C-alpha positions in Angstrom: -50.9 28.2 81.6 -47.2 27.9 81.4 -47.6 25.0 79.0 -49.8 27.0 76.7 -47.2 29.8 76.7 -44.4 27.3 75.7 -46.5 25.8 72.9 -47.5 29.3 71.6 -43.8 30.3 71.5 -42.8 27.1 69.7 -45.5 27.7 67.1 -44.3 31.4 66.7 -40.8 30.3 66.1 -42.0 27.7 63.4 -43.9 30.3 61.7 -41.0 32.7 61.5 -38.7 29.9 60.2 -41.2 29.1 57.6 -41.5 32.7 56.5 -37.7 32.9 56.3 -37.5 29.7 54.2 -40.2 30.8 51.9 -38.4 34.2 51.4 -35.1 32.6 50.6 -36.7 30.2 48.2 -38.4 33.1 46.3 -35.4 35.3 46.2 -32.7 32.7 45.6 -30.4 33.1 42.4 -28.0 30.5 41.4 -24.5 31.8 40.6 -24.7 31.1 37.0 -21.6 33.1 36.1 -19.4 31.0 38.2 -20.9 27.7 36.7 -20.4 29.1 33.1 -16.7 29.7 33.8 -16.3 26.1 35.1 -13.6 24.4 33.0 -15.7 21.2 32.4 -18.0 23.3 30.3 -15.4 25.0 28.1 -15.4 24.2 24.5 -12.2 22.4 23.5 -10.6 23.5 20.3 -7.2 22.3 19.1 -6.9 25.0 16.4 -9.1 27.0 14.1 -12.5 26.4 12.6 -13.2 27.1 8.9 -16.1 28.2 6.6 -17.3 26.1 3.7 -15.3 28.3 1.2 -12.0 27.4 2.7 -12.7 23.7 2.9 -14.7 23.1 -0.4 -12.7 24.8 -3.0 -11.8 24.4 -6.8 -8.4 23.1 -7.8 -8.4 25.1 -11.0 -10.1 27.3 -13.4 -9.9 26.7 -17.2 -10.9 28.9 -20.0 -11.6 27.5 -23.5 -11.1 30.2 -26.1 -11.5 29.4 -29.9 -9.5 26.2 -29.5 -7.0 27.5 -27.0 -6.9 26.7 -23.4 -5.5 28.7 -20.5 -5.8 28.1 -16.6 -4.5 28.5 -13.3 -4.4 26.9 -9.8 -3.3 30.1 -8.0 -5.3 30.2 -4.8 -5.5 34.2 -5.0 -6.8 34.1 -8.5 -9.4 31.3 -7.6 -10.6 33.3 -4.4 -11.2 36.5 -6.5 -13.1 34.3 -9.1 -15.3 32.6 -6.5 -16.0 35.9 -4.7 -17.3 37.3 -8.0 -19.3 34.3 -8.6 -20.7 34.4 -5.1 -21.9 38.0 -5.7 -24.3 37.0 -8.4 -27.9 36.3 -8.0 -28.4 32.8 -9.5 -32.0 31.8 -10.5 -34.2 29.2 -12.3 -32.2 26.1 -11.5 -33.3 23.2 -13.8 -32.1 19.7 -15.0 -30.4 20.1 -18.3 -28.9 16.7 -18.7 -30.8 15.5 -21.8 -30.1 18.8 -23.6 -26.4 19.0 -22.8 -25.5 16.0 -25.2 -21.9 14.6 -24.8 -20.7 15.6 -21.3 -17.0 16.1 -22.4 -17.8 18.3 -25.4 -20.3 20.3 -23.5 -18.0 21.2 -20.6 -15.0 21.9 -22.7 -16.8 23.8 -25.6 -15.3 27.3 -26.8 -16.8 30.1 -24.8 -16.7 28.2 -21.5 -14.9 28.9 -18.3 -15.0 26.0 -16.0 -14.2 25.8 -12.2 -12.8 22.3 -11.6 -13.4 20.8 -8.1 -11.6 17.6 -7.0 -14.7 15.7 -6.4 -18.6 15.9 -6.4 -19.9 18.6 -4.1 -23.7 18.6 -2.9 -25.4 21.7 -4.1 -27.0 22.1 -0.7 -23.6 22.5 0.9 -22.6 25.2 -1.5 -25.7 27.3 -0.8 -23.8 29.1 1.9 -21.3 30.2 -1.0 -23.7 30.9 -3.9 -26.7 33.3 -3.9 -29.3 31.0 -5.3 -32.9 32.6 -5.2 -36.4 31.2 -6.1 -38.1 27.9 -5.2 -36.3 25.0 -3.5 -33.8 23.5 -5.7 -33.6 19.7 -6.4 -30.6 18.0 -4.6 -27.7 17.2 -7.0 -23.9 17.0 -7.0 -21.4 18.9 -9.2 -17.7 19.1 -9.8 -17.7 21.8 -12.4 -19.3 25.3 -12.5 -19.5 26.4 -16.2 -19.9 30.0 -17.4 -20.5 30.3 -21.1 -19.9 33.9 -22.4 -21.5 32.9 -25.8 -24.8 33.6 -24.0 -24.0 37.5 -24.4 -25.2 37.2 -27.9 -28.6 36.1 -26.6 -28.9 38.9 -24.0 -28.9 36.7 -20.9 -26.4 34.6 -18.8 -26.2 30.9 -17.9 -24.3 29.1 -15.3 -24.2 25.3 -15.5 -23.4 22.8 -12.7 -22.1 19.4 -14.1 -20.9 16.2 -12.6 -18.6 14.1 -14.7 -19.0 11.4 -12.1 -22.8 11.2 -12.4 -23.3 12.7 -15.9 -25.8 15.2 -14.7 -26.0 18.8 -15.9 -28.1 21.6 -14.2 -28.7 25.0 -15.9 -29.4 28.3 -14.0 -29.3 31.8 -15.0 -27.7 35.2 -14.1 -28.1 38.8 -15.3 -26.5 39.7 -18.6 -24.8 42.5 -16.5 -23.0 39.9 -14.5 -22.0 37.8 -17.6 -20.7 40.9 -19.2 -18.5 41.8 -16.3 -17.2 38.3 -16.0 -16.3 38.4 -19.8 -14.5 41.7 -19.4 -12.6 40.9 -16.1 -11.7 37.2 -16.8 -12.6 35.5 -20.1 -11.3 38.3 -22.5 -8.0 38.1 -20.3 -7.6 34.5 -20.3 -4.2 34.6 -22.2 -2.6 36.1 -19.2 -2.7 32.6 -17.7 -0.6 29.7 -18.5 -1.4 27.8 -21.7 -2.8 24.3 -21.5 -3.2 21.5 -24.1 -6.0 18.9 -24.4 -5.3 15.2 -24.1 -8.4 13.1 -25.0 -8.3 9.7 -23.5 -11.9 8.7 -24.4 -15.1 10.2 -25.7 -16.0 10.8 -22.2 -12.9 12.4 -20.7 -10.2 15.0 -21.7 -7.4 16.1 -19.7 -5.9 19.5 -19.8 -2.1 19.7 -19.0 0.3 22.7 -18.9 2.0 23.2 -22.2 5.2 24.7 -20.7 7.2 23.6 -17.7 5.8 24.9 -14.2 8.2 26.5 -11.8 7.6 25.2 -8.3 9.2 25.6 -4.9 10.5 22.8 -2.7 9.7 23.3 1.0 11.3 22.0 4.3 9.3 22.3 7.5 10.2 21.7 11.2 6.7 20.2 12.3 4.9 21.1 15.5 3.5 18.2 17.4 -0.2 18.7 18.4 -1.2 18.2 22.0 -2.8 14.7 22.5 -4.6 15.7 25.5 -6.6 18.4 23.6 -7.7 15.8 21.2 -8.7 13.5 24.1 -10.7 16.3 25.8 -12.4 17.1 22.5 -13.1 13.7 21.2 -14.3 11.7 24.2 -17.7 12.4 25.8 -16.3 12.4 29.3 -12.5 12.9 29.4 -12.4 12.3 33.2 -13.1 8.6 32.6 -10.4 8.0 29.9 -7.3 6.1 30.8 -3.9 6.8 29.2 -1.3 4.1 28.5 2.1 3.8 26.9 2.4 1.6 23.8 5.3 1.0 21.6 6.1 4.3 19.5 3.2 6.2 21.2 0.3 6.2 23.5 -3.3 5.2 23.8 -6.3 6.7 25.4 -9.3 4.4 26.2 -12.7 4.3 27.9 -15.5 1.7 28.0 -16.3 1.9 24.2 -13.7 4.2 22.4 -9.9 4.3 21.7 -7.5 7.0 20.5 -4.1 5.9 19.4 -1.2 8.4 18.7 1.8 7.0 16.9 4.8 9.3 17.3 6.8 7.6 14.6 4.2 7.9 11.8 2.7 10.9 13.4 -0.8 9.6 12.8 -3.7 10.1 15.3 -6.5 7.5 15.1 -9.8 7.6 17.0 -12.0 4.6 17.0 -15.7 4.7 18.2 -17.5 1.5 17.3 -21.1 1.8 16.6 -23.7 -0.9 15.6 -23.5 -2.0 12.0 -26.5 -0.6 10.0 -27.6 -0.7 6.3 -28.8 2.9 6.3 -28.0 5.2 3.2 -26.6 8.7 4.0 -27.2 11.5 1.6 -24.1 13.3 0.0 -25.0 16.5 1.7 -25.4 15.0 5.2 -22.1 13.1 4.9 -20.0 16.0 3.8 -21.8 18.4 6.1 -21.4 16.5 9.2 -17.9 15.6 8.3 -16.9 19.3 8.1 -18.9 20.2 11.3 -17.1 17.3 13.3 -13.6 18.8 12.6 -14.9 22.4 13.1 -16.3 21.4 16.6 -12.8 20.7 17.9 -10.9 23.2 15.6 -9.2 20.5 13.7 -8.2 22.4 10.7 -4.6 22.6 11.8 -3.4 23.1 8.2 -4.8 24.1 4.7 -7.0 20.9 4.3 -9.5 20.8 1.5 -12.4 18.4 0.7 -11.3 15.9 -1.9 -13.6 12.8 -1.9 -16.5 11.0 -0.4 -18.1 7.6 -0.6 -21.8 7.2 0.4 -21.6 3.4 0.4 -18.6 3.5 2.8 -19.8 6.6 4.6 -16.5 8.2 4.4 -15.1 11.6 3.5 -11.5 12.6 2.9 -9.7 16.0 3.2 -6.3 16.6 1.8 -3.5 19.0 2.7 -2.8 21.7 0.0 0.3 23.8 -0.3 0.2 27.7 -0.1 0.6 27.7 -3.8 -2.6 25.7 -4.4 -1.1 22.2 -5.2 -2.3 18.9 -3.5 0.0 17.1 -1.1 0.4 13.3 -1.1 1.9 11.0 1.3 2.2 7.3 1.1 1.4 6.8 4.8 -1.7 9.2 5.1 0.1 12.0 6.7 -1.3 14.6 4.4 -5.1 13.5 4.8 -8.0 13.6 7.3 -10.3 10.8 6.9 -13.7 10.1 8.6 -16.0 7.1 8.6 -19.4 7.5 9.9 -22.1 5.3 11.7 -25.8 6.3 11.9 -25.3 9.3 14.2 -21.7 9.1 15.5 -18.2 9.1 14.0 -16.8 5.6 13.7 -13.3 6.3 12.7 -11.3 9.5 12.5 -7.6 9.4 11.2 -5.5 12.3 10.8 -1.9 13.7 11.3 -0.8 14.8 15.0 1.6 17.3 13.5 1.1 20.8 11.8 3.4 22.5 9.3 3.9 25.8 10.8 6.4 27.9 8.8 8.8 26.7 6.1 12.5 27.1 6.6 13.1 30.0 4.2 16.8 29.4 3.8 16.0 25.7 2.5 13.4 26.7 -0.1 14.5 26.2 -3.7 12.9 26.7 -7.1 12.6 23.6 -9.4 11.0 22.9 -12.6 9.1 19.6 -13.0 8.6 18.1 -16.5 6.0 19.6 -18.8 2.7 17.8 -19.5 4.1 16.6 -22.9 6.9 14.8 -21.1 4.8 13.3 -18.6 2.6 11.8 -21.1 5.6 10.5 -22.8 6.5 8.7 -19.7 2.9 7.2 -19.2 2.6 6.1 -22.7 6.0 4.5 -22.9 4.7 1.9 -20.2 3.3 -1.0 -22.1 0.5 -1.6 -19.6 -0.8 1.9 -19.7 -4.4 2.1 -20.9 -5.5 5.7 -21.4 -9.2 5.0 -20.7 -8.3 4.0 -17.2 -6.5 7.4 -16.4 -9.0 9.3 -14.2 -6.6 12.2 -13.0 -3.2 13.7 -13.7 -2.0 16.5 -11.6 0.9 18.4 -10.4 1.4 18.3 -6.7 3.8 17.7 -3.8 5.1 14.5 -2.3 5.4 14.8 1.5 8.5 12.8 2.8 10.8 13.0 5.9 14.3 14.5 5.4 16.8 11.6 5.1 19.6 13.5 6.8 17.2 14.8 9.8 14.1 12.6 10.4 12.5 15.5 12.3 12.1 17.7 9.0 9.3 17.2 6.6 10.0 17.9 2.9 7.5 18.8 0.2 8.9 18.0 -3.2 7.1 18.7 -6.5 6.0 15.7 -8.5 3.4 14.5 -10.9 0.5 12.3 -9.6 -2.2 10.4 -11.2 -5.3 8.3 -10.4 -5.4 5.2 -12.5 -8.1 2.6 -12.2 -9.2 4.2 -8.9 -5.8 4.2 -7.2 -3.3 7.1 -6.8 0.4 6.7 -8.0 3.4 9.0 -8.5 5.3 9.3 -11.7 8.9 8.5 -10.9 11.4 10.1 -13.3 15.0 9.0 -13.6 15.5 12.1 -15.8 13.5 14.6 -17.8 13.4 12.4 -20.9 12.0 9.2 -19.3 11.4 7.1 -16.1 8.5 4.9 -14.9 4.9 5.4 -13.6 5.0 4.1 -10.0 1.7 2.1 -9.4 0.9 1.1 -13.2 0.3 -2.7 -13.3 
């Protein structure tokens, strides 16, 4: 009898324990709040993220008015213009290449206003900026948006997307009310902008250069060095397995497959992530989109960088630093660029500056006047090796250099730059009346 009582007691205890465990299992709630606040799950951002409108921007707008040409690179003016264009409803996008005729004459014809982009832009990428309605549009690239006010006589409005790189032209339509408003606010007032003159280098290419000298400002910055650990945490999949080591002039971060090098003399950060070689072809849209997204993921837009070029064959994209007054900034060592090279699904190579230009030293700013477009042409044409048909771009910009008296300071000095036979060079002037074009061979 006593044995039976003991057995019954043990069974009762087991049943109660089982009920208690079942109750705890049903009512258990994990502490998600605490987990979400864990440091290992926080998003690592070095600086700010940017919308497409801030990264993919036109360099210039040109107005062609009865044989006269006017234009500006002022960022505020371009922002207002893009804002107006983005408010339009654009419809009925069609291929217009065969009807356009000669590309150069078509783009620069009287009555046209053209927004000039530094490189081909995939139309899919710009759908977040423009309001295009209707059926799915075909994929194409453009580096010009052309608005022709002559269409007012026909009672409708047309917007053209053209690529001087591929020779393609697409036509779309806007309301006559939109075109009339653009004509009233911008085209009729084109003469308020600086005057330009045409320099035709071939049947396929014409440059528009400022008629008068342009006043620009020299800048001097005390740069701020970016935190290497923040890039390490952002770029490596598991930062806890990354080893840091000192190297001449900098430091190196490595894991089993990837390496990040920071050179404190050149101020260049380079991240290498080898992936298997592949022969796949990536679309223009995917290439540029993933490149912008990659930098956005770690808030890497530490200064005013803009998209300037891409190469589908090399699977690479380049972003360049621009000044506050809208001019491109060049540096011989890549200090003014962000470049990316891609594998199939992952970044292969990422090169960028590890400094940011915070605020200019106000007391060091000076107003200077670079040579006019006419003077620059005289310098180019005086070189016996110069072949006009090989000239691809000619722009005012800034050369980024280190101060000779204090290596810690960064100087932005106005200068003329040109792309000749696929390579960039700077026009070096000994004086306003002459000089040499650095890079012309």
